[in-house]
PyMOL Python script that loads the backbone (N, CA, C, O; Angstrom):
from pymol import cmd

cmd.read_pdbstr("""\
ATOM      1  N   MET A   1      75.743  62.477 -11.769  1.00  0.00           N
ATOM      2  CA  MET A   1      74.560  62.073 -11.906  1.00  0.00           C
ATOM      3  C   MET A   1      73.388  63.124 -10.985  1.00  0.00           C
ATOM      4  O   MET A   1      72.304  63.584 -11.344  1.00  0.00           O
ATOM      5  N   LEU A   2      74.184  63.262  -9.599  1.00  0.00           N
ATOM      6  CA  LEU A   2      73.277  64.062  -8.647  1.00  0.00           C
ATOM      7  C   LEU A   2      72.987  65.548  -9.254  1.00  0.00           C
ATOM      8  O   LEU A   2      71.919  66.127  -9.052  1.00  0.00           O
ATOM      9  N   MET A   3      74.020  66.083  -9.997  1.00  0.00           N
ATOM     10  CA  MET A   3      74.260  67.297 -10.368  1.00  0.00           C
ATOM     11  C   MET A   3      73.144  67.468 -11.557  1.00  0.00           C
ATOM     12  O   MET A   3      72.398  68.448 -11.577  1.00  0.00           O
ATOM     13  N   ILE A   4      73.098  66.565 -12.422  1.00  0.00           N
ATOM     14  CA  ILE A   4      71.934  66.435 -13.393  1.00  0.00           C
ATOM     15  C   ILE A   4      70.680  66.406 -12.798  1.00  0.00           C
ATOM     16  O   ILE A   4      69.744  67.044 -13.281  1.00  0.00           O
ATOM     17  N   LEU A   5      70.580  65.805 -11.910  1.00  0.00           N
ATOM     18  CA  LEU A   5      69.184  65.588 -11.147  1.00  0.00           C
ATOM     19  C   LEU A   5      68.665  66.947 -10.636  1.00  0.00           C
ATOM     20  O   LEU A   5      67.496  67.332 -10.669  1.00  0.00           O
ATOM     21  N   LEU A   6      69.802  67.647 -10.129  1.00  0.00           N
ATOM     22  CA  LEU A   6      69.370  68.723  -9.484  1.00  0.00           C
ATOM     23  C   LEU A   6      69.385  69.740 -10.701  1.00  0.00           C
ATOM     24  O   LEU A   6      68.626  70.672 -10.436  1.00  0.00           O
ATOM     25  N   GLY A   7      69.895  69.864 -11.760  1.00  0.00           N
ATOM     26  CA  GLY A   7      69.721  70.804 -12.722  1.00  0.00           C
ATOM     27  C   GLY A   7      68.597  70.520 -13.339  1.00  0.00           C
ATOM     28  O   GLY A   7      68.051  71.488 -13.867  1.00  0.00           O
ATOM     29  N   ILE A   8      67.987  69.327 -13.460  1.00  0.00           N
ATOM     30  CA  ILE A   8      66.593  69.241 -14.079  1.00  0.00           C
ATOM     31  C   ILE A   8      65.477  69.693 -13.091  1.00  0.00           C
ATOM     32  O   ILE A   8      64.449  70.249 -13.475  1.00  0.00           O
ATOM     33  N   ILE A   9      65.780  69.388 -11.679  1.00  0.00           N
ATOM     34  CA  ILE A   9      64.528  70.202 -10.949  1.00  0.00           C
ATOM     35  C   ILE A   9      64.578  71.624 -10.894  1.00  0.00           C
ATOM     36  O   ILE A   9      63.554  72.289 -10.740  1.00  0.00           O
ATOM     37  N   ILE A  10      66.030  72.270 -11.045  1.00  0.00           N
ATOM     38  CA  ILE A  10      65.982  73.762 -10.859  1.00  0.00           C
ATOM     39  C   ILE A  10      65.274  74.175 -12.400  1.00  0.00           C
ATOM     40  O   ILE A  10      64.538  75.160 -12.449  1.00  0.00           O
ATOM     41  N   ALA A  11      65.532  73.408 -13.569  1.00  0.00           N
ATOM     42  CA  ALA A  11      64.882  73.953 -14.672  1.00  0.00           C
ATOM     43  C   ALA A  11      63.149  73.692 -14.668  1.00  0.00           C
ATOM     44  O   ALA A  11      62.319  74.373 -15.270  1.00  0.00           O
ATOM     45  N   PHE A  12      62.951  72.755 -13.987  1.00  0.00           N
ATOM     46  CA  PHE A  12      61.438  72.639 -13.491  1.00  0.00           C
ATOM     47  C   PHE A  12      60.730  73.727 -12.713  1.00  0.00           C
ATOM     48  O   PHE A  12      59.550  74.031 -12.888  1.00  0.00           O
ATOM     49  N   ILE A  13      61.581  74.308 -11.807  1.00  0.00           N
ATOM     50  CA  ILE A  13      61.466  75.385 -10.957  1.00  0.00           C
ATOM     51  C   ILE A  13      61.278  76.595 -12.030  1.00  0.00           C
ATOM     52  O   ILE A  13      60.270  77.290 -12.152  1.00  0.00           O
ATOM     53  N   LEU A  14      62.264  76.666 -12.642  1.00  0.00           N
ATOM     54  CA  LEU A  14      62.079  77.776 -13.367  1.00  0.00           C
ATOM     55  C   LEU A  14      60.656  77.761 -14.311  1.00  0.00           C
ATOM     56  O   LEU A  14      59.888  78.720 -14.243  1.00  0.00           O
ATOM     57  N   LEU A  15      60.441  76.894 -14.970  1.00  0.00           N
ATOM     58  CA  LEU A  15      59.102  76.508 -15.606  1.00  0.00           C
ATOM     59  C   LEU A  15      57.937  76.878 -14.748  1.00  0.00           C
ATOM     60  O   LEU A  15      57.061  77.588 -15.242  1.00  0.00           O
ATOM     61  N   CYS A  16      57.854  76.532 -13.702  1.00  0.00           N
ATOM     62  CA  CYS A  16      56.771  76.603 -12.848  1.00  0.00           C
ATOM     63  C   CYS A  16      56.685  77.838 -12.293  1.00  0.00           C
ATOM     64  O   CYS A  16      55.604  78.167 -11.805  1.00  0.00           O
ATOM     65  N   ILE A  17      57.898  78.833 -12.260  1.00  0.00           N
ATOM     66  CA  ILE A  17      57.741  80.064 -12.163  1.00  0.00           C
ATOM     67  C   ILE A  17      57.276  80.926 -13.077  1.00  0.00           C
ATOM     68  O   ILE A  17      56.737  82.008 -12.843  1.00  0.00           O
ATOM     69  N   LEU A  18      57.520  80.362 -14.282  1.00  0.00           N
ATOM     70  CA  LEU A  18      56.809  80.999 -15.689  1.00  0.00           C
ATOM     71  C   LEU A  18      55.484  80.807 -15.694  1.00  0.00           C
ATOM     72  O   LEU A  18      54.673  81.598 -16.176  1.00  0.00           O
ATOM     73  N   ARG A  19      55.193  79.635 -15.099  1.00  0.00           N
ATOM     74  CA  ARG A  19      53.258  79.049 -15.028  1.00  0.00           C
ATOM     75  C   ARG A  19      53.061  80.293 -14.222  1.00  0.00           C
ATOM     76  O   ARG A  19      52.348  81.174 -14.702  1.00  0.00           O
ATOM     77  N   ALA A  20      53.592  80.455 -13.097  1.00  0.00           N
ATOM     78  CA  ALA A  20      53.169  81.115 -12.128  1.00  0.00           C
ATOM     79  C   ALA A  20      52.838  82.684 -12.724  1.00  0.00           C
ATOM     80  O   ALA A  20      51.766  83.200 -12.409  1.00  0.00           O
ATOM     81  N   LEU A  21      53.733  83.368 -13.535  1.00  0.00           N
ATOM     82  CA  LEU A  21      53.905  84.663 -13.889  1.00  0.00           C
ATOM     83  C   LEU A  21      52.906  84.719 -14.981  1.00  0.00           C
ATOM     84  O   LEU A  21      52.135  85.672 -14.870  1.00  0.00           O
ATOM     85  N   ILE A  22      52.690  83.863 -16.129  1.00  0.00           N
ATOM     86  CA  ILE A  22      51.936  84.210 -17.095  1.00  0.00           C
ATOM     87  C   ILE A  22      50.850  83.204 -17.050  1.00  0.00           C
ATOM     88  O   ILE A  22      50.465  82.803 -18.148  1.00  0.00           O
ATOM     89  N   GLY A  23      50.294  82.730 -16.016  1.00  0.00           N
ATOM     90  CA  GLY A  23      48.841  81.936 -15.928  1.00  0.00           C
ATOM     91  C   GLY A  23      47.596  82.805 -16.141  1.00  0.00           C
ATOM     92  O   GLY A  23      47.341  83.833 -15.514  1.00  0.00           O
ATOM     93  N   PRO A  24      46.818  82.219 -17.165  1.00  0.00           N
ATOM     94  CA  PRO A  24      45.621  83.124 -17.482  1.00  0.00           C
ATOM     95  C   PRO A  24      44.747  83.323 -16.394  1.00  0.00           C
ATOM     96  O   PRO A  24      44.017  84.313 -16.345  1.00  0.00           O
ATOM     97  N   SER A  25      44.771  82.272 -15.333  1.00  0.00           N
ATOM     98  CA  SER A  25      43.854  82.604 -14.263  1.00  0.00           C
ATOM     99  C   SER A  25      44.652  82.753 -13.059  1.00  0.00           C
ATOM    100  O   SER A  25      45.857  82.591 -12.865  1.00  0.00           O
ATOM    101  N   ILE A  26      43.493  83.174 -12.132  1.00  0.00           N
ATOM    102  CA  ILE A  26      44.598  83.217 -10.786  1.00  0.00           C
ATOM    103  C   ILE A  26      44.868  81.933 -10.184  1.00  0.00           C
ATOM    104  O   ILE A  26      45.782  81.917  -9.359  1.00  0.00           O
ATOM    105  N   TRP A  27      44.103  80.571 -10.490  1.00  0.00           N
ATOM    106  CA  TRP A  27      44.216  79.344 -10.079  1.00  0.00           C
ATOM    107  C   TRP A  27      45.662  78.839 -10.764  1.00  0.00           C
ATOM    108  O   TRP A  27      46.502  78.119 -10.223  1.00  0.00           O
ATOM    109  N   ASP A  28      45.711  79.424 -12.112  1.00  0.00           N
ATOM    110  CA  ASP A  28      46.916  78.637 -12.789  1.00  0.00           C
ATOM    111  C   ASP A  28      48.144  79.276 -11.793  1.00  0.00           C
ATOM    112  O   ASP A  28      49.028  78.522 -11.387  1.00  0.00           O
ATOM    113  N   ARG A  29      48.136  80.471 -11.494  1.00  0.00           N
ATOM    114  CA  ARG A  29      49.340  80.988 -10.839  1.00  0.00           C
ATOM    115  C   ARG A  29      49.427  80.590  -9.210  1.00  0.00           C
ATOM    116  O   ARG A  29      50.525  80.641  -8.656  1.00  0.00           O
ATOM    117  N   LEU A  30      48.352  80.234  -8.544  1.00  0.00           N
ATOM    118  CA  LEU A  30      48.423  79.571  -7.364  1.00  0.00           C
ATOM    119  C   LEU A  30      48.929  78.260  -7.437  1.00  0.00           C
ATOM    120  O   LEU A  30      49.713  77.930  -6.547  1.00  0.00           O
ATOM    121  N   LEU A  31      48.598  77.308  -8.457  1.00  0.00           N
ATOM    122  CA  LEU A  31      49.159  76.117  -8.821  1.00  0.00           C
ATOM    123  C   LEU A  31      50.735  76.384  -9.299  1.00  0.00           C
ATOM    124  O   LEU A  31      51.542  75.499  -9.016  1.00  0.00           O
ATOM    125  N   GLY A  32      51.108  77.309  -9.856  1.00  0.00           N
ATOM    126  CA  GLY A  32      52.460  77.212 -10.331  1.00  0.00           C
ATOM    127  C   GLY A  32      53.499  77.857  -9.062  1.00  0.00           C
ATOM    128  O   GLY A  32      54.717  77.690  -9.008  1.00  0.00           O
ATOM    129  N   LEU A  33      52.674  78.612  -8.101  1.00  0.00           N
ATOM    130  CA  LEU A  33      53.573  78.909  -6.692  1.00  0.00           C
ATOM    131  C   LEU A  33      53.575  77.486  -5.791  1.00  0.00           C
ATOM    132  O   LEU A  33      54.527  77.174  -5.076  1.00  0.00           O
ATOM    133  N   ASN A  34      52.518  76.782  -5.921  1.00  0.00           N
ATOM    134  CA  ASN A  34      52.409  75.321  -4.937  1.00  0.00           C
ATOM    135  C   ASN A  34      53.441  74.468  -5.604  1.00  0.00           C
ATOM    136  O   ASN A  34      54.198  73.703  -5.005  1.00  0.00           O
ATOM    137  N   LEU A  35      53.395  74.712  -7.203  1.00  0.00           N
ATOM    138  CA  LEU A  35      54.497  73.658  -7.742  1.00  0.00           C
ATOM    139  C   LEU A  35      56.052  74.116  -7.015  1.00  0.00           C
ATOM    140  O   LEU A  35      56.776  73.300  -6.444  1.00  0.00           O
ATOM    141  N   VAL A  36      56.322  75.348  -7.148  1.00  0.00           N
ATOM    142  CA  VAL A  36      57.704  75.837  -6.853  1.00  0.00           C
ATOM    143  C   VAL A  36      57.869  75.534  -5.490  1.00  0.00           C
ATOM    144  O   VAL A  36      59.005  75.215  -5.141  1.00  0.00           O
ATOM    145  N   THR A  37      56.986  75.566  -4.657  1.00  0.00           N
ATOM    146  CA  THR A  37      57.046  75.047  -2.921  1.00  0.00           C
ATOM    147  C   THR A  37      57.381  73.671  -2.934  1.00  0.00           C
ATOM    148  O   THR A  37      58.306  73.341  -2.192  1.00  0.00           O
ATOM    149  N   THR A  38      56.810  72.765  -3.640  1.00  0.00           N
ATOM    150  CA  THR A  38      57.042  71.640  -3.692  1.00  0.00           C
ATOM    151  C   THR A  38      58.468  71.115  -4.207  1.00  0.00           C
ATOM    152  O   THR A  38      59.219  70.403  -3.541  1.00  0.00           O
ATOM    153  N   LYS A  39      58.686  71.533  -5.359  1.00  0.00           N
ATOM    154  CA  LYS A  39      60.155  71.486  -5.897  1.00  0.00           C
ATOM    155  C   LYS A  39      61.244  71.815  -5.015  1.00  0.00           C
ATOM    156  O   LYS A  39      62.236  71.089  -4.943  1.00  0.00           O
ATOM    157  N   VAL A  40      61.087  73.095  -4.195  1.00  0.00           N
ATOM    158  CA  VAL A  40      62.202  73.748  -3.475  1.00  0.00           C
ATOM    159  C   VAL A  40      62.249  72.510  -2.435  1.00  0.00           C
ATOM    160  O   VAL A  40      63.365  71.991  -2.472  1.00  0.00           O
ATOM    161  N   ILE A  41      61.400  71.896  -1.542  1.00  0.00           N
ATOM    162  CA  ILE A  41      61.359  70.978  -0.771  1.00  0.00           C
ATOM    163  C   ILE A  41      62.097  69.563  -1.262  1.00  0.00           C
ATOM    164  O   ILE A  41      62.846  68.843  -0.601  1.00  0.00           O
ATOM    165  N   VAL A  42      61.723  69.431  -2.393  1.00  0.00           N
ATOM    166  CA  VAL A  42      62.427  68.223  -3.033  1.00  0.00           C
ATOM    167  C   VAL A  42      63.976  68.563  -2.925  1.00  0.00           C
ATOM    168  O   VAL A  42      64.763  67.762  -2.420  1.00  0.00           O
ATOM    169  N   VAL A  43      64.422  69.973  -3.502  1.00  0.00           N
ATOM    170  CA  VAL A  43      65.696  70.322  -3.532  1.00  0.00           C
ATOM    171  C   VAL A  43      66.496  70.130  -1.886  1.00  0.00           C
ATOM    172  O   VAL A  43      67.534  69.517  -1.637  1.00  0.00           O
ATOM    173  N   ILE A  44      65.696  70.802  -1.042  1.00  0.00           N
ATOM    174  CA  ILE A  44      66.141  70.734   0.645  1.00  0.00           C
ATOM    175  C   ILE A  44      66.205  69.277   0.914  1.00  0.00           C
ATOM    176  O   ILE A  44      67.144  68.979   1.652  1.00  0.00           O
ATOM    177  N   VAL A  45      65.507  68.341   0.543  1.00  0.00           N
ATOM    178  CA  VAL A  45      65.614  67.031   1.013  1.00  0.00           C
ATOM    179  C   VAL A  45      66.892  66.433   0.200  1.00  0.00           C
ATOM    180  O   VAL A  45      67.843  66.005   0.855  1.00  0.00           O
ATOM    181  N   LEU A  46      66.917  66.403  -1.082  1.00  0.00           N
ATOM    182  CA  LEU A  46      68.167  66.044  -1.833  1.00  0.00           C
ATOM    183  C   LEU A  46      69.256  66.622  -1.201  1.00  0.00           C
ATOM    184  O   LEU A  46      70.175  65.814  -1.068  1.00  0.00           O
ATOM    185  N   PHE A  47      69.541  67.974  -0.666  1.00  0.00           N
ATOM    186  CA  PHE A  47      70.771  68.469  -0.285  1.00  0.00           C
ATOM    187  C   PHE A  47      71.053  67.819   1.022  1.00  0.00           C
ATOM    188  O   PHE A  47      72.176  67.440   1.356  1.00  0.00           O
ATOM    189  N   SER A  48      69.917  67.701   1.786  1.00  0.00           N
ATOM    190  CA  SER A  48      69.949  67.060   3.210  1.00  0.00           C
ATOM    191  C   SER A  48      70.710  65.843   3.226  1.00  0.00           C
ATOM    192  O   SER A  48      71.629  65.606   4.010  1.00  0.00           O
ATOM    193  N   SER A  49      70.231  64.985   2.206  1.00  0.00           N
ATOM    194  CA  SER A  49      70.527  63.545   2.255  1.00  0.00           C
ATOM    195  C   SER A  49      72.030  63.474   1.562  1.00  0.00           C
ATOM    196  O   SER A  49      72.658  62.452   1.838  1.00  0.00           O
ATOM    197  N   LEU A  50      72.637  64.359   0.760  1.00  0.00           N
ATOM    198  CA  LEU A  50      73.739  64.373   0.126  1.00  0.00           C
ATOM    199  C   LEU A  50      74.736  64.671   1.186  1.00  0.00           C
ATOM    200  O   LEU A  50      75.764  64.007   1.317  1.00  0.00           O
ATOM    201  N   ASN A  51      74.396  65.751   1.994  1.00  0.00           N
ATOM    202  CA  ASN A  51      75.475  66.178   2.736  1.00  0.00           C
ATOM    203  C   ASN A  51      75.333  65.517   4.072  1.00  0.00           C
ATOM    204  O   ASN A  51      76.051  65.985   4.955  1.00  0.00           O
ATOM    205  N   ASP A  52      74.555  64.531   4.390  1.00  0.00           N
ATOM    206  CA  ASP A  52      74.291  63.959   5.527  1.00  0.00           C
ATOM    207  C   ASP A  52      73.896  65.204   6.702  1.00  0.00           C
ATOM    208  O   ASP A  52      74.658  65.304   7.664  1.00  0.00           O
ATOM    209  N   LEU A  53      72.864  66.013   6.620  1.00  0.00           N
ATOM    210  CA  LEU A  53      72.530  67.358   7.430  1.00  0.00           C
ATOM    211  C   LEU A  53      70.978  66.749   7.813  1.00  0.00           C
ATOM    212  O   LEU A  53      70.031  67.023   7.076  1.00  0.00           O
ATOM    213  N   PRO A  54      70.822  66.006   8.880  1.00  0.00           N
ATOM    214  CA  PRO A  54      69.561  65.648   8.916  1.00  0.00           C
ATOM    215  C   PRO A  54      68.404  66.813   9.494  1.00  0.00           C
ATOM    216  O   PRO A  54      67.193  66.699   9.305  1.00  0.00           O
ATOM    217  N   TYR A  55      69.063  67.962  10.244  1.00  0.00           N
ATOM    218  CA  TYR A  55      68.377  68.723  10.627  1.00  0.00           C
ATOM    219  C   TYR A  55      67.521  69.693   9.571  1.00  0.00           C
ATOM    220  O   TYR A  55      66.582  70.411   9.916  1.00  0.00           O
ATOM    221  N   LEU A  56      68.165  69.536   7.880  1.00  0.00           N
ATOM    222  CA  LEU A  56      67.530  70.060   6.972  1.00  0.00           C
ATOM    223  C   LEU A  56      66.031  69.623   6.710  1.00  0.00           C
ATOM    224  O   LEU A  56      65.098  70.282   6.250  1.00  0.00           O
ATOM    225  N   LEU A  57      66.098  67.970   7.256  1.00  0.00           N
ATOM    226  CA  LEU A  57      64.774  67.677   6.965  1.00  0.00           C
ATOM    227  C   LEU A  57      63.756  68.160   7.880  1.00  0.00           C
ATOM    228  O   LEU A  57      62.599  68.012   7.488  1.00  0.00           O
ATOM    229  N   ASP A  58      63.919  68.671   8.941  1.00  0.00           N
ATOM    230  CA  ASP A  58      62.974  69.500   9.942  1.00  0.00           C
ATOM    231  C   ASP A  58      62.446  70.868   9.181  1.00  0.00           C
ATOM    232  O   ASP A  58      61.287  71.272   9.093  1.00  0.00           O
ATOM    233  N   LEU A  59      63.576  71.414   8.693  1.00  0.00           N
ATOM    234  CA  LEU A  59      63.414  72.539   7.802  1.00  0.00           C
ATOM    235  C   LEU A  59      62.350  72.232   6.663  1.00  0.00           C
ATOM    236  O   LEU A  59      61.330  72.919   6.609  1.00  0.00           O
ATOM    237  N   ALA A  60      62.563  71.263   5.800  1.00  0.00           N
ATOM    238  CA  ALA A  60      61.784  70.806   4.732  1.00  0.00           C
ATOM    239  C   ALA A  60      60.388  70.702   5.258  1.00  0.00           C
ATOM    240  O   ALA A  60      59.361  71.182   4.777  1.00  0.00           O
ATOM    241  N   ILE A  61      60.566  69.906   6.454  1.00  0.00           N
ATOM    242  CA  ILE A  61      58.807  69.697   6.979  1.00  0.00           C
ATOM    243  C   ILE A  61      58.075  71.224   7.087  1.00  0.00           C
ATOM    244  O   ILE A  61      57.070  71.641   6.512  1.00  0.00           O
ATOM    245  N   VAL A  62      58.982  71.893   8.056  1.00  0.00           N
ATOM    246  CA  VAL A  62      58.015  73.166   8.380  1.00  0.00           C
ATOM    247  C   VAL A  62      57.741  74.080   6.954  1.00  0.00           C
ATOM    248  O   VAL A  62      56.678  74.639   6.685  1.00  0.00           O
ATOM    249  N   TYR A  63      58.877  74.083   6.185  1.00  0.00           N
ATOM    250  CA  TYR A  63      58.215  74.480   4.752  1.00  0.00           C
ATOM    251  C   TYR A  63      57.392  73.917   4.107  1.00  0.00           C
ATOM    252  O   TYR A  63      56.760  74.606   3.306  1.00  0.00           O
ATOM    253  N   ALA A  64      57.170  72.853   4.182  1.00  0.00           N
ATOM    254  CA  ALA A  64      55.960  72.085   3.547  1.00  0.00           C
ATOM    255  C   ALA A  64      54.618  72.544   4.334  1.00  0.00           C
ATOM    256  O   ALA A  64      53.620  72.911   3.714  1.00  0.00           O
ATOM    257  N   LEU A  65      54.671  72.497   5.687  1.00  0.00           N
ATOM    258  CA  LEU A  65      53.250  72.957   6.335  1.00  0.00           C
ATOM    259  C   LEU A  65      53.248  74.530   6.047  1.00  0.00           C
ATOM    260  O   LEU A  65      52.110  74.988   5.944  1.00  0.00           O
ATOM    261  N   ILE A  66      53.814  75.030   5.965  1.00  0.00           N
ATOM    262  CA  ILE A  66      53.835  76.587   5.846  1.00  0.00           C
ATOM    263  C   ILE A  66      52.942  76.986   4.538  1.00  0.00           C
ATOM    264  O   ILE A  66      51.996  77.761   4.396  1.00  0.00           O
ATOM    265  N   GLY A  67      53.818  75.919   3.429  1.00  0.00           N
ATOM    266  CA  GLY A  67      53.283  76.172   2.119  1.00  0.00           C
ATOM    267  C   GLY A  67      52.041  75.591   1.835  1.00  0.00           C
ATOM    268  O   GLY A  67      51.419  76.019   0.863  1.00  0.00           O
ATOM    269  N   PHE A  68      51.536  74.616   2.574  1.00  0.00           N
ATOM    270  CA  PHE A  68      50.155  74.012   2.325  1.00  0.00           C
ATOM    271  C   PHE A  68      49.306  75.051   2.973  1.00  0.00           C
ATOM    272  O   PHE A  68      48.412  75.507   2.259  1.00  0.00           O
ATOM    273  N   VAL A  69      49.415  75.535   4.240  1.00  0.00           N
ATOM    274  CA  VAL A  69      48.521  76.656   4.845  1.00  0.00           C
ATOM    275  C   VAL A  69      48.613  77.819   3.897  1.00  0.00           C
ATOM    276  O   VAL A  69      47.575  78.405   3.589  1.00  0.00           O
ATOM    277  N   GLY A  70      49.635  78.154   3.467  1.00  0.00           N
ATOM    278  CA  GLY A  70      49.780  79.509   2.460  1.00  0.00           C
ATOM    279  C   GLY A  70      48.654  79.135   1.394  1.00  0.00           C
ATOM    280  O   GLY A  70      47.608  79.784   1.358  1.00  0.00           O
ATOM    281  N   THR A  71      48.906  78.038   0.502  1.00  0.00           N
ATOM    282  CA  THR A  71      47.962  77.762  -0.188  1.00  0.00           C
ATOM    283  C   THR A  71      46.389  77.713  -0.085  1.00  0.00           C
ATOM    284  O   THR A  71      45.539  78.214  -0.821  1.00  0.00           O
ATOM    285  N   ILE A  72      46.263  76.926   1.098  1.00  0.00           N
ATOM    286  CA  ILE A  72      45.000  77.197   1.618  1.00  0.00           C
ATOM    287  C   ILE A  72      44.073  78.184   1.985  1.00  0.00           C
ATOM    288  O   ILE A  72      42.845  78.157   1.900  1.00  0.00           O
ATOM    289  N   PHE A  73      45.099  79.378   2.559  1.00  0.00           N
ATOM    290  CA  PHE A  73      44.628  80.505   2.794  1.00  0.00           C
ATOM    291  C   PHE A  73      44.377  81.521   1.497  1.00  0.00           C
ATOM    292  O   PHE A  73      43.374  82.225   1.379  1.00  0.00           O
ATOM    293  N   ALA A  74      45.318  81.472   0.688  1.00  0.00           N
ATOM    294  CA  ALA A  74      45.194  82.000  -0.413  1.00  0.00           C
ATOM    295  C   ALA A  74      44.110  81.595  -1.514  1.00  0.00           C
ATOM    296  O   ALA A  74      43.608  82.357  -2.340  1.00  0.00           O
ATOM    297  N   ALA A  75      43.889  80.403  -1.371  1.00  0.00           N
ATOM    298  CA  ALA A  75      42.566  79.909  -2.198  1.00  0.00           C
ATOM    299  C   ALA A  75      41.316  80.253  -1.587  1.00  0.00           C
ATOM    300  O   ALA A  75      40.381  80.603  -2.307  1.00  0.00           O
ATOM    301  N   LEU A  76      41.196  80.196  -0.397  1.00  0.00           N
ATOM    302  CA  LEU A  76      39.890  80.936   0.577  1.00  0.00           C
ATOM    303  C   LEU A  76      39.889  82.192  -0.044  1.00  0.00           C
ATOM    304  O   LEU A  76      38.941  82.665  -0.671  1.00  0.00           O
ATOM    305  N   PHE A  77      41.197  82.825   0.186  1.00  0.00           N
ATOM    306  CA  PHE A  77      40.908  84.442  -0.037  1.00  0.00           C
ATOM    307  C   PHE A  77      40.566  84.886  -1.685  1.00  0.00           C
ATOM    308  O   PHE A  77      39.936  85.883  -2.039  1.00  0.00           O
ATOM    309  N   PHE A  78      41.086  83.996  -2.432  1.00  0.00           N
ATOM    310  CA  PHE A  78      40.654  84.470  -4.037  1.00  0.00           C
ATOM    311  C   PHE A  78      39.309  83.849  -4.238  1.00  0.00           C
ATOM    312  O   PHE A  78      38.614  84.315  -5.141  1.00  0.00           O
ATOM    313  N   MET A  79      38.735  82.618  -3.342  1.00  0.00           N
ATOM    314  CA  MET A  79      37.547  82.431  -3.782  1.00  0.00           C
ATOM    315  C   MET A  79      36.408  83.429  -3.569  1.00  0.00           C
ATOM    316  O   MET A  79      35.513  83.622  -4.392  1.00  0.00           O
ATOM    317  N   GLY A  80      36.543  84.155  -2.182  1.00  0.00           N
ATOM    318  CA  GLY A  80      35.948  85.100  -1.756  1.00  0.00           C
ATOM    319  C   GLY A  80      35.897  86.313  -2.675  1.00  0.00           C
ATOM    320  O   GLY A  80      34.915  87.052  -2.748  1.00  0.00           O
ATOM    321  N   ARG A  81      37.057  86.472  -3.396  1.00  0.00           N
ATOM    322  CA  ARG A  81      37.447  87.760  -4.019  1.00  0.00           C
ATOM    323  C   ARG A  81      36.632  87.556  -5.613  1.00  0.00           C
ATOM    324  O   ARG A  81      36.182  88.456  -6.322  1.00  0.00           O
ATOM    325  N   VAL A  82      36.628  86.221  -5.850  1.00  0.00           N
ATOM    326  CA  VAL A  82      35.886  85.893  -7.294  1.00  0.00           C
ATOM    327  C   VAL A  82      34.348  86.015  -7.103  1.00  0.00           C
ATOM    328  O   VAL A  82      33.584  86.302  -8.024  1.00  0.00           O
ATOM    329  N   LYS A  83      34.007  85.796  -5.964  1.00  0.00           N
ATOM    330  CA  LYS A  83      32.572  85.699  -5.828  1.00  0.00           C
ATOM    331  C   LYS A  83      32.138  87.141  -5.630  1.00  0.00           C
ATOM    332  O   LYS A  83      30.964  87.414  -5.877  1.00  0.00           O
ATOM    333  N   GLU A  84      33.092  88.240  -5.146  1.00  0.00           N
ATOM    334  CA  GLU A  84      32.613  89.594  -5.005  1.00  0.00           C
ATOM    335  C   GLU A  84      32.433  90.106  -6.340  1.00  0.00           C
ATOM    336  O   GLU A  84      31.382  90.612  -6.733  1.00  0.00           O
ATOM    337  N   VAL A  85      33.682  89.938  -7.165  1.00  0.00           N
ATOM    338  CA  VAL A  85      33.782  90.246  -8.503  1.00  0.00           C
ATOM    339  C   VAL A  85      32.682  89.845  -9.421  1.00  0.00           C
ATOM    340  O   VAL A  85      32.376  90.605 -10.340  1.00  0.00           O
ATOM    341  N   GLY A  86      31.995  88.591  -9.230  1.00  0.00           N
ATOM    342  CA  GLY A  86      31.214  88.094 -10.190  1.00  0.00           C
ATOM    343  C   GLY A  86      29.814  88.488 -10.007  1.00  0.00           C
ATOM    344  O   GLY A  86      29.074  88.362 -10.982  1.00  0.00           O
ATOM    345  N   THR A  87      29.295  88.984  -8.818  1.00  0.00           N
ATOM    346  CA  THR A  87      28.248  89.277  -8.559  1.00  0.00           C
ATOM    347  C   THR A  87      28.001  90.988  -8.601  1.00  0.00           C
ATOM    348  O   THR A  87      26.895  91.459  -8.338  1.00  0.00           O
TER     349      THR A  87
END
""", "prot")
cmd.dss("prot")
cmd.show_as("cartoon", "prot")
cmd.util.cbc("prot")
cmd.orient("prot")
């Protein structure tokens, strides 16, 4: 049962990577990368709970924070880039 759930999450990760690669706009690509980050966090938490490794939860929290800050910085960078191109 759990391996099926893990397989489904990995399939969703592959679909999100596909969205990040072929997204028509930069915002679709950024959203795809953000979704990949979220699903990797879910995989880390599942692995941590299955194998009784609580230190991996700390790793998942740090990874979530880095992903959040990275998304914010990338969005700010691309907003400035789009304004420069538009004018």
